C-alpha positions in Angstrom: -22.5 -36.7 16.9 -19.7 -35.9 19.5 -17.9 -32.7 17.3 -13.7 -31.8 18.3 -14.9 -28.1 17.4 -18.0 -26.8 18.1 -17.4 -23.7 15.1 -14.6 -23.9 12.6 -13.7 -19.9 11.9 -11.5 -20.3 8.0 -9.6 -16.4 8.1 -7.2 -15.4 10.5 -8.4 -11.7 10.3 -10.0 -9.0 12.2 -13.3 -10.6 11.6 -13.0 -13.8 11.2 -11.1 -13.2 15.6 -13.8 -11.7 16.8 -16.7 -14.1 15.2 -13.9 -16.7 16.5 -14.2 -15.9 20.3 -17.6 -14.3 19.4 -19.2 -17.8 18.9 -16.8 -19.3 21.5 -18.5 -16.9 23.6 -21.5 -18.7 23.0 -21.1 -22.2 21.8 -17.8 -22.8 22.8 -14.4 -24.5 22.0 -13.8 -22.5 18.0 -10.8 -23.7 16.1 -9.5 -20.8 13.7 -7.7 -22.0 10.4 -5.8 -19.5 8.3 -3.6 -19.7 5.3 -0.7 -17.2 6.0 1.6 -17.7 7.9 0.7 -14.8 10.8 -3.4 -14.2 11.7 -3.5 -11.0 11.0 -1.6 -10.2 8.5 -4.1 -10.1 5.3 -6.9 -6.9 4.9 -6.3 -6.3 8.5 -2.7 -5.5 8.3 -2.5 -3.6 5.6 -5.3 -0.9 6.3 -5.4 2.5 8.3 -6.2 1.8 12.2 -9.0 4.3 11.3 -12.4 3.4 13.4 -15.2 4.7 11.1 -18.3 7.1 13.0 -20.2 5.6 10.5 -21.0 8.8 7.5 -20.3 7.3 3.6 -23.3 4.5 3.5 -26.4 4.1 3.1 -29.0 4.0 5.6 -30.1 0.6 6.4 -27.6 -0.5 4.6 -25.5 -3.7 6.9 -22.4 -1.0 6.8 -24.4 1.3 7.7 -25.8 -0.4 10.4 -23.5 -2.7 11.6 -20.5 0.5 11.3 -21.9 2.1 14.3 -22.5 -0.8 16.6 -19.0 -2.3 15.4 -17.6 0.8 16.6 -19.8 1.6 19.9 -18.0 -1.8 21.1 -15.1 -1.7 19.9 -14.6 1.7 21.9 -16.3 -0.8 25.0 -13.6 -3.2 23.8 -10.9 -0.9 23.6 -11.6 0.9 26.6 -12.3 -2.8 28.9 -9.1 -4.1 28.2 -6.7 -1.0 28.2 -5.7 -1.5 24.5 -4.4 1.8 21.9 -6.7 4.2 21.2 -7.1 7.9 20.8 -11.7 9.5 20.1 -9.5 11.8 17.8 -12.0 13.4 14.9 -12.6 13.9 11.0 -12.3 16.6 8.9 -14.5 15.7 5.5 -12.8 19.0 3.2 -14.0 21.1 0.6 -11.6 22.6 -1.6 -14.3 23.8 -4.1 -18.0 24.6 -4.2 -18.9 21.8 -5.5 -17.1 19.8 -3.6 -19.0 21.8 -0.5 -22.2 20.1 -1.9 -21.3 16.9 -1.8 -19.1 17.0 2.1 -22.9 18.4 2.8 -24.8 16.2 1.2 -23.1 13.5 2.9 -23.7 15.7 6.8 -27.0 15.0 5.7 -26.7 11.4 5.3 -24.6 11.0 8.3 -27.0 12.7 10.6 -29.9 10.3 9.4 -28.2 7.6 9.9 -27.6 8.2 13.7 -23.5 9.2 13.9 -23.3 11.7 16.8 -22.0 14.5 16.9 -22.2 15.6 13.2 -22.0 18.7 12.6 -20.7 21.4 8.6 -18.2 24.0 9.2 -17.0 26.7 7.9 -13.9 28.2 6.9 -12.7 30.2 9.3 -14.0 27.3 11.2 -11.1 25.0 10.4 -8.6 27.0 9.7 -9.3 27.1 13.5 -9.0 22.8 14.1 -5.6 22.9 11.2 -4.3 26.3 10.4 -2.0 24.1 7.6 -5.1 23.2 5.6 -7.3 25.1 2.1 -10.4 24.8 2.3 -14.1 26.0 1.8 -15.6 24.0 5.0 -15.8 20.9 6.1 -17.7 17.9 7.6 -17.3 17.3 11.4 -16.9 14.2 12.6 -16.5 13.7 16.3 -16.7 10.4 16.6 -13.8 8.5 14.4 -10.0 7.9 16.1 -8.1 5.5 15.7 -6.7 2.2 17.7 -4.0 -1.0 17.9 -5.1 -2.8 15.7 -3.1 -6.1 16.4 -3.4 -5.5 20.0 -6.7 -5.3 19.4 -6.5 -8.8 17.2 -4.2 -9.9 20.2 -7.0 -9.5 22.8 -9.2 -11.3 21.5 -7.3 -14.6 19.8 -6.6 -14.5 23.4 -10.4 -14.8 23.9 -10.5 -17.5 21.8 -8.2 -19.9 23.7 -10.3 -19.3 26.7 -13.4 -20.7 25.8 -10.5 -24.1 24.5 -10.8 -22.9 21.0 -7.7 -22.6 19.1 -6.4 -19.9 16.6 -3.4 -22.3 13.3 -1.8 -20.5 11.2 -0.5 -21.9 8.6 -3.0 -24.0 7.8 -5.7 -23.0 4.4 -8.4 -24.3 4.1 -8.5 -27.6 1.0 -12.5 -28.6 1.7 -15.3 -29.3 3.9 -18.2 -32.0 3.2 -21.8 -32.0 5.4 -22.5 -34.1 7.6 -25.8 -34.1 9.0 -25.1 -32.4 11.8 -22.2 -30.2 10.7 -19.5 -30.0 8.6 -15.8 -33.0 8.2 -12.9 -30.3 7.9 -10.5 -30.6 5.5 -6.9 -29.4 6.0 -3.6 -28.9 4.1 -0.1 -27.7 4.5 2.6 -28.9 6.0 0.9 -31.0 8.5 -3.2 -32.5 6.9 -5.3 -33.2 8.6 -9.5 -34.2 9.5 -12.2 -32.6 11.9 -14.9 -31.7 12.3 -17.6 -29.0 13.4 -21.2 -27.9 13.9 -21.2 -24.5 12.3 -18.2 -23.6 9.8 -17.7 -19.6 9.0 -16.2 -18.2 6.2 -14.1 -15.2 7.3 -11.4 -15.8 4.6 -11.4 -12.2 3.3 -10.0 -11.5 -0.6 -9.9 -15.8 -0.6 -13.3 -16.0 0.1 -15.3 -17.0 -3.1 -12.6 -19.8 -3.8 -13.4 -21.1 -0.1 -17.0 -21.0 -0.9 -16.2 -22.9 -3.5 -14.3 -25.5 -1.1 -17.0 -26.6 0.7 -19.4 -29.6 -1.2 -22.4 -28.5 -2.4 -22.4 -25.3 -2.1 -24.0 -23.6 -5.4 -21.8 -22.3 -7.4 -24.7 -19.7 -8.3 -24.6 -18.2 -4.7 -20.7 -17.2 -4.4 -20.9 -13.6 -5.9 -18.1 -12.6 -8.4 -15.2 -11.0 -7.1 -13.3 -7.9 -8.3 -10.1 -6.7 -6.5 -9.1 -2.7 -6.1 -6.0 -2.3 -5.0 -5.2 0.9 -3.0 -1.8 2.0 -2.0 -0.1 4.4 1.3 2.8 7.0 2.0 4.6 7.9 4.2 6.1 11.8 5.7 9.4 12.7 6.4 8.4 16.0 9.1 6.8 16.6 11.4 2.5 16.0 11.4 0.7 18.9 10.1 -2.5 17.7 11.8 -3.7 16.9 15.2 -7.3 15.1 13.5 -7.7 12.6 11.0 -8.3 14.6 7.8 -10.2 12.4 4.8 -11.0 14.5 1.5 -14.5 14.4 -0.5 -15.1 10.4 -1.6 -13.6 9.3 -5.4 -15.2 6.1 -7.1 -13.8 2.7 -5.4 -12.8 5.1 -1.7 -12.8 7.7 0.3 -10.5 9.7 -1.7 -6.4 10.1 -0.5 -6.8 10.9 2.8 -3.9 11.8 5.9 -4.3 9.5 8.9 -2.3 9.9 11.7 -1.3 6.5 13.7 -0.9 6.7 18.1 2.5 7.3 17.5 1.5 10.4 15.3 3.5 9.1 12.5 1.2 10.4 9.1 0.8 8.5 5.9 -1.9 9.6 3.4 -3.6 7.4 1.2 -5.0 5.4 -0.6 -5.5 5.9 -3.5 -7.7 3.6 -5.6 -6.1 1.1 -8.7 -8.7 -1.3 -10.6 -8.0 -4.8 -10.6 -7.8 -6.5 -13.8 -11.1 -8.9 -14.3 -9.9 -12.3 -13.2 -7.1 -11.5 -11.4 -6.4 -13.5 -8.3 -5.4 -13.0 -4.6 -1.9 -15.3 -5.3 -1.1 -12.3 -8.5 -1.0 -9.4 -6.3 1.8 -7.8 -5.9 1.8 -5.6 -2.6 4.6 -3.3 -4.2 3.9 0.3 -3.9 5.7 2.4 -7.3 7.9 5.0 -6.3 6.1 7.2 -9.0 3.3 7.2 -8.0 4.7 10.0 -5.1 3.7 12.7 -8.1 0.0 12.1 -8.1 -0.3 11.4 -4.3 1.5 14.6 -4.3 -1.5 16.3 -6.6 -4.3 14.9 -5.1 -2.9 16.3 -1.1 -1.8 19.7 -2.2 -5.4 20.4 -2.9 -6.2 20.7 0.6 -2.7 21.3 2.4 -0.6 23.1 0.1 2.0 22.4 2.4 3.9 19.4 1.9 6.9 19.2 1.0 9.2 18.8 -2.0 10.3 15.1 -1.5 8.1 14.3 2.0 6.9 11.6 0.3 8.5 7.6 1.3 5.7 4.5 -0.4 5.2 3.4 2.4 2.5 -0.2 1.8 0.0 -1.9 -0.3 -3.0 -3.2 1.0 -6.2 -5.0 -1.9 -10.5 -4.4 -1.5 -12.0 -7.0 -2.1 -15.1 -6.3 -4.4 -18.3 -6.8 -5.2 -18.9 -4.3 -8.1 -17.3 -2.6 -11.1 -15.7 0.3 -11.1 -17.8 3.3 -11.5 -21.1 1.1 -10.4 -22.5 2.0 -7.0 -20.3 -0.1 -4.1 -21.8 -3.4 -2.8 -23.3 -3.5 0.7 -21.5 -6.2 2.7 -23.3 -9.4 1.7 -23.6 -12.3 4.7 -25.4 -15.0 3.5 -26.7 -17.9 5.8 -28.9 -20.8 4.8 -31.1 -19.2 3.5 -29.4 -17.6 0.7 -27.3 -21.5 -0.2 -30.0 -24.5 1.4 -26.9 -25.4 3.7 -27.0 -24.9 7.7 -24.7 -24.0 10.4 -22.5 -22.1 7.0 -22.3 -18.6 7.3 -20.3 -17.0 3.9 -18.8 -13.7 4.7 -18.2 -11.4 1.2 -17.0 -8.5 0.4 -16.1 -7.5 3.8 -14.2 -3.9 3.2 -14.6 -1.1 4.8 -16.2 0.0 7.2 -15.1 -4.0 8.0 -12.4 -3.5 10.1 -14.8 -1.6 12.5 -17.5 -3.1 12.3 -16.1 -6.5 13.0 -17.6 -7.0 16.3 -20.6 -6.5 15.7 -20.3 -8.7 11.9 -19.6 -11.5 15.1 -22.7 -9.9 16.3 -25.1 -11.2 14.2 -23.1 -14.7 12.4 -23.2 -16.0 16.1 -26.8 -15.7 16.1 -27.7 -17.0 13.5 -25.6 -19.8 13.8 -27.1 -20.0 17.5 -30.6 -20.0 15.8 -29.0 -23.1 13.2 -27.7 -24.4 16.1 
């Protein structure tokens, strides 16, 4: 059977676009369906734009392996295409002896994970690098960095189009039906349509469980239960106090209220972690940042930066992360489902793609493409 597209990807964020670019190169023309009015406007537009080194993730997990591989691929991609980025490095700061033990354990995991160049610093070393910081020591990660994620996604779209593919906004998935050698995909929106594709990728981010449920014959038991966690960011008025990324010891559900810098030198703090009630849908999420959260942010920030001026924080933006575990439970790994998991050839579902998903996107795409090429 002749198909309209060789591959279709549901979701036009960084991971979906990376998958589509890789599939276009490997299989041929690929269609990206994005439900929102603009590609990259979901999780991909509401994060810190940090390139993670791979410090935090259990050794051997998908998060560990795909973060390391993805980081190396991302730096190469950014350099080759001249996309703005900076390998500024990161300090994970301990403000007391208990946190120091936690961060020393993190350093051991980072070494086990093969992260290059990590080392522990004493308080004097930290003070020389960042005089404004208060610490009893820190973990130094020289491979961490920042980049222009939207310029990166634009480059991926150019790659998709160069292989005959298309990215279509404001076009939600209405449903998909398995065929003998592919899928019939039905779209909604203002201009409903039907197309056929050899393979199908569900990279819908927060909506991935809902999208999976719209694929006929998808076993309900193979769709994980998702819990949403909101994270707010506050911006900083005035000059930047740091030259590097500054992170506290990790907390339940996240990496703590950390300080990130963008390529223009602006500083923002966040995210915090607010577990939304069970059953909260994507449509119910409020992305507003309550101004009264500034007090809690000030308290967290002043543990490592006591010089934060009063009134220097302003509400910036918020993002939501797709969690596959509940509060207090160990963080779940990425879930990349293929035919062995759900029984449907030519379908890959991506669930729980939160941090370090942006860093790992190219490596996730590499794995997905390999799985589907084997099916095809």
